[in-house]
C-alpha positions in Angstrom: -54.2 -40.6 79.6 -53.0 -38.3 76.8 -49.4 -38.5 78.0 -49.6 -42.3 77.6 -50.9 -41.9 74.1 -48.2 -39.5 73.1 -45.5 -41.8 74.6 -46.8 -44.8 72.6 -47.1 -42.8 69.4 -43.6 -41.4 69.8 -42.1 -44.8 70.4 -43.8 -46.3 67.4 -43.9 -43.4 64.9 -41.2 -44.8 62.6 -43.0 -48.2 62.5 -46.3 -46.5 61.7 -44.6 -44.8 58.7 -43.0 -48.0 57.4 -46.3 -49.9 57.6 -48.0 -47.1 55.7 -45.3 -47.4 53.0 -45.9 -51.1 52.7 -49.6 -50.3 52.1 -48.8 -47.7 49.5 -46.5 -50.0 47.5 -49.4 -52.2 46.5 -51.0 -50.8 43.2 -54.6 -51.1 44.3 -56.2 -49.5 41.2 -59.8 -50.5 41.4 -60.7 -49.4 37.9 -58.3 -51.8 36.2 -59.0 -55.5 35.9 -55.2 -56.0 35.7 -55.0 -55.1 39.4 -57.6 -57.5 40.7 -54.9 -59.6 42.5 -53.5 -56.4 43.9 -56.9 -55.4 45.3 -57.1 -58.7 47.2 -53.5 -58.4 48.4 -54.3 -54.9 49.8 -57.4 -56.2 51.6 -55.3 -58.9 53.2 -52.6 -56.3 54.2 -55.3 -54.1 55.8 -56.8 -57.1 57.6 -53.5 -58.0 59.1 -52.8 -54.5 60.3 -56.2 -54.3 62.0 -55.5 -57.6 63.7 -52.0 -56.4 64.8 -53.6 -53.1 66.1 -55.9 -55.1 68.5 -59.1 -55.2 66.6 -60.9 -58.2 68.0 -62.9 -59.4 65.0 -61.6 -58.9 61.4 -63.1 -60.3 58.2 -62.6 -59.9 54.5 -66.0 -60.0 52.7 -66.1 -60.7 49.0 -68.5 -58.7 46.9 -69.3 -58.8 43.2 -66.4 -56.4 42.8 -63.5 -55.9 45.2 -63.4 -57.0 48.9 -64.7 -55.1 51.9 -62.6 -55.3 55.1 -64.6 -55.3 58.3 -63.3 -55.1 61.8 -64.8 -54.5 65.3 -63.8 -54.1 68.9 -66.7 -54.1 71.3 -65.6 -53.1 74.8 -69.0 -52.6 76.2 -72.4 -52.9 74.3 -73.8 -50.1 76.4 -71.2 -47.6 75.2 -71.4 -45.6 71.9 -70.1 -47.2 68.7 -68.0 -45.3 66.1 -68.0 -46.8 62.5 -64.7 -45.8 60.8 -65.0 -45.7 57.0 -62.1 -45.5 54.5 -61.1 -46.9 51.1 -58.0 -48.7 50.1 -58.4 -48.3 46.3 -56.6 -45.6 44.4 -56.8 -43.7 41.2 -54.8 -44.7 38.0 -51.4 -43.0 37.8 -51.7 -41.7 34.2 -50.0 -39.7 32.8 -47.0 -41.6 34.3 -44.5 -39.3 32.6 -45.5 -36.4 34.8 -44.5 -38.2 38.0 -41.2 -37.2 39.6 -41.0 -40.5 41.4 -42.4 -44.0 41.1 -46.0 -43.6 42.2 -45.9 -46.9 44.0 -42.6 -46.4 45.7 -43.5 -43.9 48.5 -40.8 -41.3 48.7 -40.2 -38.9 51.6 -38.8 -35.6 50.3 -37.0 -32.8 52.1 -40.2 -30.7 52.0 -41.7 -33.1 54.6 -44.2 -34.7 52.2 -44.6 -38.4 51.4 -45.1 -38.8 47.6 -47.0 -41.7 46.0 -50.4 -42.7 44.8 -52.9 -43.0 47.7 -50.8 -41.1 50.2 -53.6 -38.6 50.9 -56.5 -40.3 49.1 -57.1 -42.4 51.1 -54.6 -44.8 52.3 -52.6 -42.3 54.4 -55.7 -40.9 55.9 -57.6 -44.1 56.8 -54.3 -45.7 58.1 -54.2 -42.9 60.7 -57.4 -44.4 62.2 -55.8 -47.9 62.4 -52.8 -46.4 64.2 -55.0 -44.2 66.4 -57.0 -47.3 67.3 -53.8 -49.2 68.0 -52.7 -46.4 70.4 -55.9 -46.7 72.4 -56.0 -50.5 72.3 -52.4 -51.0 73.4 -52.7 -48.4 76.2 -55.9 -50.0 77.5 -57.8 -46.7 77.0 -60.4 -47.4 74.4 -63.5 -45.4 75.7 -66.1 -46.8 73.3 -66.8 -49.5 70.6 -65.1 -49.1 67.2 -66.0 -50.7 63.9 -64.1 -50.5 60.6 -65.5 -50.7 57.1 -62.7 -50.3 54.5 -63.8 -50.8 50.9 -62.0 -51.1 47.6 -64.4 -49.4 45.2 -64.7 -45.8 46.2 -62.8 -44.5 43.2 -65.2 -46.2 40.9 -68.4 -45.1 42.7 -68.8 -47.8 45.3 -71.1 -49.9 43.2 -71.2 -52.8 45.7 -71.3 -50.9 48.9 -75.1 -50.4 49.1 -75.8 -54.1 48.7 -73.2 -54.8 51.4 -74.8 -52.3 53.8 -78.2 -53.7 53.2 -77.1 -57.2 53.8 -75.1 -56.4 56.9 -77.2 -53.7 58.6 -77.1 -55.5 62.0 -73.4 -56.0 61.8 -72.8 -52.3 61.0 -75.0 -50.8 63.7 -73.3 -47.7 65.1 -74.0 -44.3 66.5 -71.8 -42.3 64.0 -69.6 -42.7 61.0 -66.1 -41.1 61.1 -64.3 -40.4 57.9 -60.9 -38.9 57.0 -61.1 -38.5 53.2 -61.3 -34.8 53.1 -58.9 -31.9 53.7 -58.4 -28.9 56.0 -57.3 -25.5 54.9 -53.9 -25.8 56.7 -52.2 -27.1 59.8 -51.8 -23.5 61.0 -55.5 -22.8 60.5 -57.4 -26.0 60.8 -60.9 -26.6 59.5 -63.6 -29.3 59.3 -65.7 -30.1 56.3 -69.3 -29.6 57.6 -70.5 -30.9 54.3 -69.6 -32.2 50.8 -71.1 -31.8 47.4 -73.0 -34.5 45.6 -72.1 -35.8 42.1 -73.7 -36.8 38.9 -71.3 -38.3 36.4 -72.2 -39.1 32.8 -70.7 -40.2 29.5 -72.0 -38.8 26.2 -71.7 -40.5 22.8 -72.6 -38.5 19.7 -72.9 -40.5 16.4 -73.2 -38.9 13.0 -72.5 -40.8 9.8 -72.0 -44.6 9.8 -68.3 -44.3 9.2 -65.5 -41.8 9.3 -65.6 -39.5 6.2 -63.2 -37.4 4.1 -63.6 -33.9 5.5 -63.1 -32.3 2.1 -65.7 -34.5 0.3 -68.3 -34.4 3.1 -67.4 -31.5 5.3 -70.1 -28.8 5.4 -72.8 -31.2 4.2 -72.8 -33.8 7.0 -72.9 -33.1 10.8 -69.5 -33.5 12.5 -70.1 -35.2 15.9 -67.2 -33.4 17.5 -68.6 -30.0 16.4 -72.1 -30.9 17.7 -70.7 -32.3 21.0 -68.6 -29.2 21.7 -71.5 -26.9 20.9 -73.8 -28.9 23.2 -71.3 -28.7 26.1 -70.5 -25.1 25.6 -74.2 -24.3 25.7 -74.5 -25.6 29.2 -72.9 -22.3 30.6 -73.8 -18.7 29.9 -71.4 -15.8 30.0 -71.7 -15.6 33.8 -70.8 -19.3 34.1 -74.3 -20.0 35.2 -75.6 -23.5 34.2 -78.3 -23.0 31.6 -80.2 -26.3 32.0 -83.8 -25.5 32.8 -84.7 -26.3 36.4 -81.1 -27.0 37.4 -81.1 -24.6 40.3 -84.7 -25.3 41.5 -83.6 -27.3 44.6 -80.3 -25.5 45.4 -80.0 -24.5 49.0 -79.4 -20.7 49.2 -77.2 -19.7 52.1 -77.8 -16.4 53.9 -75.3 -13.6 54.3 -74.2 -14.7 57.7 -73.5 -18.2 56.6 -71.6 -17.0 53.5 -69.6 -14.6 55.7 -68.6 -17.5 58.0 -67.3 -19.5 55.0 -65.3 -16.6 53.7 -63.5 -16.4 57.1 -61.3 -19.2 55.9 -57.6 -18.7 55.2 -57.6 -17.9 51.5 -54.8 -16.0 49.6 -55.9 -15.5 46.0 -52.4 -14.6 44.8 -51.0 -17.7 46.4 -53.9 -19.8 45.0 -53.2 -18.6 41.4 -49.5 -19.0 41.8 -49.8 -22.6 43.0 -52.0 -23.4 40.0 -50.0 -21.4 37.4 -53.1 -19.4 36.3 -53.5 -15.7 35.6 -57.0 -15.4 37.1 -59.7 -17.4 38.8 -63.0 -18.1 37.0 -66.4 -19.2 38.1 -70.1 -18.3 38.6 -70.6 -14.6 38.8 -71.5 -13.2 42.2 -69.7 -15.8 44.3 -66.2 -16.0 45.9 -63.8 -18.9 45.1 -64.6 -20.5 48.5 -68.3 -20.3 47.7 -67.9 -21.6 44.2 -66.0 -24.7 45.4 -68.3 -25.4 48.4 -71.8 -24.1 48.3 -72.5 -23.8 44.5 -73.2 -26.5 42.0 -70.9 -26.9 38.9 -70.6 -28.6 35.6 -67.3 -29.7 34.2 -66.0 -31.6 31.2 -63.7 -34.3 32.5 -62.6 -35.8 29.2 -63.4 -35.4 25.5 -62.3 -37.4 22.5 -63.0 -38.4 19.0 -61.6 -38.4 15.4 -57.9 -38.4 14.7 -55.4 -37.6 17.5 -52.3 -39.2 16.2 -49.1 -37.6 14.9 -49.4 -35.5 11.7 -52.6 -34.7 9.9 -55.6 -36.8 8.8 -58.5 -34.8 7.3 -61.3 -36.9 8.8 -64.9 -36.1 9.6 -65.4 -38.6 12.5 -68.3 -40.9 12.9 -68.4 -40.5 16.7 -67.4 -38.2 19.5 -67.3 -38.8 23.2 -67.2 -36.8 26.5 -67.3 -37.5 30.2 -69.0 -34.8 32.3 -69.6 -34.3 36.0 -72.0 -32.1 38.0 -71.1 -31.3 41.6 -74.3 -30.8 43.5 -75.3 -29.0 46.7 -78.1 -29.5 49.2 -81.0 -30.2 48.4 -80.2 -31.4 44.8 -80.8 -35.1 44.0 -78.2 -36.8 41.8 -80.9 -39.0 40.3 -83.1 -36.0 39.5 -80.2 -34.1 38.0 -79.0 -37.1 35.9 -82.5 -37.4 34.5 -82.8 -33.6 33.9 -79.4 -33.5 32.1 -80.2 -36.5 30.0 -83.5 -35.0 28.9 -81.9 -31.6 28.1 -79.1 -33.2 25.9 -81.5 -35.4 24.0 -83.8 -32.4 23.2 -80.9 -30.0 22.5 -79.1 -32.3 20.0 -79.9 -31.7 16.3 -81.6 -34.5 14.3 -78.4 -34.8 12.2 -76.9 -36.9 15.0 -77.9 -39.4 17.7 -76.9 -39.0 21.3 -76.5 -41.7 23.9 -76.2 -40.6 27.5 -74.9 -43.2 30.0 -74.9 -42.4 33.7 -71.8 -43.6 35.4 -72.1 -43.0 39.1 -73.2 -40.4 41.6 -74.3 -39.5 45.1 -76.2 -36.9 47.0 -74.7 -34.0 48.9 -74.3 -34.2 52.6 -74.1 -31.8 55.5 -73.2 -32.4 59.2 -75.0 -29.9 61.5 -72.3 -28.0 63.4 -74.4 -28.2 66.6 -74.4 -32.0 66.5 -72.6 -34.2 69.0 -70.3 -35.7 66.4 -69.3 -32.3 65.0 -68.7 -30.9 68.5 -66.5 -33.9 69.4 -64.4 -33.4 66.2 -64.2 -29.7 66.9 -63.0 -30.3 70.5 -60.5 -32.9 69.4 -58.9 -30.5 66.9 -58.9 -27.7 69.4 -57.0 -29.9 71.8 -54.2 -30.9 69.4 -54.0 -27.8 67.2 -54.7 -25.2 69.8 -57.3 -23.5 67.6 -61.0 -23.8 66.9 -61.5 -25.2 63.4 -63.5 -23.3 60.9 -66.5 -25.1 59.4 -66.2 -25.3 55.6 -68.1 -27.0 52.8 -65.9 -29.5 50.9 -66.0 -29.2 47.1 -65.5 -32.9 46.5 -68.0 -35.7 46.8 -68.3 -38.7 49.2 -71.5 -40.4 48.0 -71.4 -42.9 50.8 -72.2 -40.3 53.4 -75.8 -40.0 52.2 -75.8 -43.8 51.8 -74.9 -44.4 55.4 -77.7 -42.1 56.5 -80.3 -43.6 54.3 -79.4 -47.3 54.9 -78.0 -47.3 58.4 -79.8 -44.2 59.8 -76.6 -42.6 61.2 -74.8 -39.3 60.6 -71.2 -38.8 59.4 -68.5 -36.5 60.6 -65.8 -35.6 58.1 -62.5 -35.1 59.9 -59.9 -34.9 57.2 -56.2 -34.0 57.6 -55.1 -33.6 54.0 -54.6 -30.4 52.1 -56.2 -29.2 48.8 -52.7 -29.0 47.4 -52.0 -32.7 47.9 -52.5 -33.4 44.1 -55.4 -35.8 44.6 -56.1 -37.8 41.4 -53.0 -36.1 39.9 -49.4 -36.9 39.3 -47.1 -36.4 42.4 -49.8 -37.0 44.9 -48.5 -36.3 48.4 -49.3 -36.2 52.1 -47.5 -34.3 54.7 -45.8 -36.4 57.4 -46.9 -33.8 59.9 -50.5 -34.2 58.8 -50.2 -38.0 59.1 -48.9 -37.8 62.7 -51.3 -35.0 63.6 -54.2 -37.2 62.6 -53.0 -40.1 64.7 -52.6 -37.7 67.6 -56.1 -36.1 67.2 -58.3 -39.1 66.5 -58.1 -40.6 70.0 -59.4 -37.4 71.4 -62.5 -37.7 69.1 -63.2 -41.0 70.6 -62.8 -39.6 74.1 -64.9 -36.6 73.6 -67.6 -38.4 71.6 -67.9 -40.9 74.4 -68.3 -38.1 77.0 -70.7 -36.0 74.9 -72.9 -39.0 74.0 -73.6 -39.9 77.6 
């Protein structure tokens, strides 16, 4: 059967790429109201490609935000069902001047990478599933039932996904969720994310005087909100880069030496890591390696900070307000709701009476771990072994996919994270890219997951 798959994929690989390029050309930026029509256009494009791939039932569901595209192919109700999740929305492209090419004109370069917004996150990756399904459908070799749920709000925290899941629980019944929205360490040394971190994202607003003031007349007598804000933020870390918020580490899952050793078997070259990022040295929580800091330890980062005068030249102003966006990456068994409440309480108590502080939660999600002895993990492991010729290393992903815990709590099913991107794909950054080899390798590997999952689930 695999020879039939390879033949079909080989005969259609150029078409697969051109269809992906068509998807990438639509600027589906979910955070911008200016792109509402583009979101709807993308949903229709995805719907049409699912139909063409052979998905029997395809619908576009409207939500209070952007549409959800649903599809299903039921070959036999007695067989297992895989629910494939992906998202068709993308991040904004700013700063546009740092892009080498048009972010919405996908460009294949001599380095073998396809450049453009959404190439790796997540259009290129979820589209692999559409083409893998097409391979099975068109070669009459689909071994189980497949459902698709492709949303347009992942990059803004999936605010309407939970209501959709609750409303359509029966429609979405499945045995496992399959997601490609993560990375592996390399094509030469593949890996599987056995877990991802959770997230608590907040915005802070610090207000001092009721208007901007002259810094000469009032400076030194009135609290400067930017000064206060930066001091508050800096105080959240100690000299060992340990988060100082009381109780923050109470629920953190502490891995044993054997588990830590397994994580550090991953292919990691610190010199190459630093060179790629243009940094002189790495930094992080004392007592942990880079791989541990980005996978099994929680973090706090300032994602944006602004206030006062930032234009050309000088303006000696003591600003009325200062703002910051901060995020906490969480690990098992931390709760994003508990951490959000804890951080809010800490900031309110730590702020001096000379200012008022408003903390606004944005979005978040809990961490998630896939047991490596589970059927779904073993099916993914075996699929990658078949196409890569190597056993993938189980890693913990540093990013967050809040919907994994949502699928488990609402639908009662586990998730397997089988990503084919690379950490160096410039996700959320200018010059986002996705390797053409990665794209085709995903299309080659996913059918084996369906085959092995069907066999192991018997």
